[in-house]
Each structure stands twice: as structure tokens, then as C-alpha cells.
N, C-alpha and C positions, 0 to 999 in steps of 0.2 A: 541101351542096356535095359534088359527086362527086369522085372521085379525078382524073379528067381535067381538071376545072376547077381543082382544087388544083395540078395539075402545070403547067397553062398559066399560072396566076396566079403560081406560084412562079418560073417562068422569067422572066416579065415583071418581077418584083421584082428578081431577080438581075441581069438585063441593064440595068435602068434605075436601080438604086441608084447606080451609079458614073458614069452619064451625067448631065449637068446638065439632065435633062428631067422630073424629079419621078416617083419610083417610086410614091409614094402616089397621085398623080393618075392614073397608068396603072393602078394597082390598082382605083381607083374606076371608071374607064372600062371596064376588063376585067370587073369585077363586073356592070356594067350590061349589057354586050354578051352575057355568058354567063348573064345572069339568075340570078346567084349571090348576090344581096343577102340579107343576114340580119343579125340582131343580133350575129352572131359575126364580122362583117367586121373589126372592130378587133382582135379576138383573133388572127385569121389574119394580119392585117397585122403585128402584133407578132412573131408566130412567124417569118415570112419575113424581117422586119427583123433579128431575132436571127441568122438563118442568114447574112445578108450581113455582119453585124457579125463573126461568127466567120470568115467568108471574109477579111475585112479583117485580122483578127489573124494569120491564116496568111500572108497576103501580106507584112505588115509585121512579121513575127515578129522579125527581126533588130533593127529599130528599137526595138520594144517591149522586147526583152530588154536592149538597151543602156540604154534609159531606166530600166528597173527596177534594173539593176545599179548605175548611177550614183546613182540616188535613194537606195539603201540604203547609200551611202557617207556619207550624212548631211552632205553638203557643199553649199554654194550654188554648184554647178557648172552647166554649160550644160543638162544634162538636168533638173536640179531646177528651173531657171528655166522650161524648156519645159513641164514638168509643172504649174508654177504658172499658166502662161498657159492651159493646157488647162482647169484648174479654174476660172479666171476666166471663160473662154468659156462654161462650163456654167451660170453663174448665171442668165442670162435664160431659158433653156429650163427650168431647174429651177423658177423662179417661175411660168412658164406652166403647167407640169405640175401644180404644187401647187394653184394658185388657179383654173385654167380647164379642168381635166380634163373635167368634164361637158360644157362648151360645145364642146370639141374633139371629143368622141365624137359629138356631135349633127351634126357636119359630114360624117361618114362615112356618108352615106345615099344615095350615087349621084347627088348634085346636079351634073349635067353643066355647068350654067351657071356655078356656082362654080368647078369644076375648070378649065373652059375659060378663065375670066377670070384665074385665078391663073397658068395656063400662059402667057397673054399677058404678064403681069407678069414672069414668069421670062424669057421671050424678050427683053423690053425690057431687063432688067437685064444679060443676057448680051451683048446687042448693044452696050450702053453700055460694058461692061467690055472688049469686044474692041477698041474704038477708043481705049481709055486707053493711054497710053504705058507700056511695060513698066517696072516699078520694080525696084529692087535692094535693098529693105529686108528686114530680118528681121521676123518677127511680134513686135511690141512688146506691152506690157500693154494700152494703150488700144486698139490695133487688135485684140487678142485679144477684148476685151470687145465691140467693135463687130461683129466677125465672129460672136460669140456671139448678138448681137441678131438678126443675119440668120438664124442657125440657129433661133432661137425663132419667127420668122415662118414658117419652113419647116414648121411643124406643120400649116399649111393645105394641104389636098390640091390639088396643082397648083403649089405653090411648091417648086422643087427645092432640097433641102438642100445638095447639093454645088454646084449652080449658084449659089445665093445666097451661100454662104460663100466660094467661090472668087472669084466676081465681086466681092464686097465687099473681099476681100483685095487683088485686083488694082487696084481703084479706090483703095485706100489706099496703093498703091505697093509692096506686098509682091512679092518676086521670085517668078516663076511656079511653079517647082518647090517652093519653100517654102510657097507658098499651097496647092498641091495636097496636100502632105504634112500640113500642119496641118489642112486640111479633112477628110481621111480619118481622121485619128487623133482629132480632137476629138469625134467622134460616138460613139466606142466606149462610154464610161462611161454617157452618157445612154440609149443604146439598150439596153445590157445591164441597166441599172437598171430601165428601164421594162418590159423583157421579164420580168424576175424578178417585179416587182409584179403584172403581168398574169397570169403563170402561177400565182402564189399565189392570186390571186382566182379563177382558173379552177378550181384544185384545191378551193377552199372552196365553190364554187357550181356543181359539175358538173351538177347537175340543171337549171340554168337555161340551159345551152348545148345547142344542137342539132347543132353541127358534130361530125363523128366524128373520132376520134383518127387514123385512117389518113390522112385528108385533110390533117391538120396535119403528119403525118410526111412525106408525099409533097411537100407544099408546102415544108417545111423543106429537104429534100434537093435539090429542084429549084432553090430559091433559092441554096443554098450552092454547088452545082456551077456553075450559070451565073454566079453572083456572083464566084466565084473566078477564072473565066476572064475575065470582063468587067473585073474590077478590074485584073488584070495588063495587059490590053490598053488599057483606057480611061485609066489614069493617064498613059500615054505620050501619048495624044491630047490630054488636057486640058493637059498641060505644053507642048504645041506651040501652044496658043492657038487651036485651031480652033473658037472659040466661035460664030462666025456660023452654022455649019451647025446647031448645036444650037438657036440662036435661031430660025432659019427653021423648024426642025422643031416647036418649041414653038408658034410662031405658027400653023402649019398645023393641028396637032392641037387647039390651043385653039379656033380658029374652027370646026373640025368638031364639037367637043364642044358648043359653044354652039348651033350650028345644028341639032344632033341632039336637043337637049333638048326 
């Protein structure tokens, strides 16, 4: 992977991570278009996902600091309950990562039919959520677990993590801004944990990897910069409920991907 390919794919990741259009699906499509497919695609995907996770931390730093401060009061307060819901939402993706890691890795091979089909599913889910009457609920424990199930399915390239989790929350009647906040914060620990494990594996098996370090660094910086800007901008758009535009986009890109396979 050249530095220009890493730059383009990093920007794609940063821009699409916070849009409900599947960053992993776009990375797969971008890899095929740039002919940058290799056994290191998953490692690169983890690196740029780590970059956008760090961008999320920067954007939500006040929320995160408040949560940490309240948690260390060791009281069953609102922040502690929110943290418990975050942990509950992580269970499904944790199970998937532990028991289906190898199967997931096999999906990241530039299969445009799979990516396109999953984008169509994402578009349908967004469209369904758009016509759901706005709710006023907080994220409860059952809804947190259900949203976590949606996040687990989003390991498939083409299923948008933010799109599936936000849409599921809206369908469950969660208030729009609270759905967006929960969606963006719930992913931090899984992504950071997965990134750490993959980086450790990379460090132990450097001889089996062909991607150069400079491409990883360039991809990381590109994803962080574009992700930071996109996060601040796209959170507002998601909260306004403009999901039909994203649904149409997913349908168009999905059909193009399938027809291009």
C-alpha cells in the first residue's frame, strides 16, 4: 500500500465513520478501486478505526471526563448507570470478537457483492428508522443490550455501525440526541481494545506483514484529522434526523458495488 493510497483510505475512514454509511464497507470498496488489497487490510482498518476512536474522545472529552469523575465517586449515580449500560452494550460484540474472529477476517477480501448487499440492508434500516415517530426515552438496560446486538452485526463490511445503532435506538423510542450520544460513546472501548490486540499481534509477527509503517502512520493521521472534523459536523446532522439522505446514498452505492463485482 502506497502512502497516497493510505491517505485516501484514511480520509474515507474519517469521513464515513460518523456517517451512517459504513466506513468498513467504504474501505473495502476503496481497497478494490485502488487495487490495494492485501492480507494487511484488516490491520490498516484497525489503525484507522483507532484514529477515529481517538477523534471521538477529543470531541466528547467533556462528557467522558464527567463520566470518569462521577464513576470514581463510587456511587450509583447517573454516570455510573450510563457506564453500566455501555458495558452491557459491549457484550454482543465481545462474544463475536472472541468466537468469530477468524470468520470476520475472511470477510475483508474485497467482496463487493457482500459489501453492496450489506449497504442495502443499512439503507433499509435507516429508511425504516426515519419514518419511526420520534421517541423521548432514555437508553435503558434492555435497549442498551439491543443496541449492542446491532453493533455486533456491524462487524460485517457494509453494515454501518453508527447507522445500525442509531437506527435501532430510534426504533426503540430513544430520544434522538441521546441515541446519537450513546452510539458514539459505546464504540470506544471495543475499538480501543480490538486495536490494542491487533497492534500487539502486529508487533509479535512483523515478519508476516507487508504494509509499511509510513502508510499506517499516514492513514492514522488522515483518519484522525478528517474524523475529527466529520464528527463535529455529522453529529448535528444525525440529531436532525436526515436519515433518508443516507439511506438513498447506501442504496446507490450498494447497487453500484453489486453491479461492479
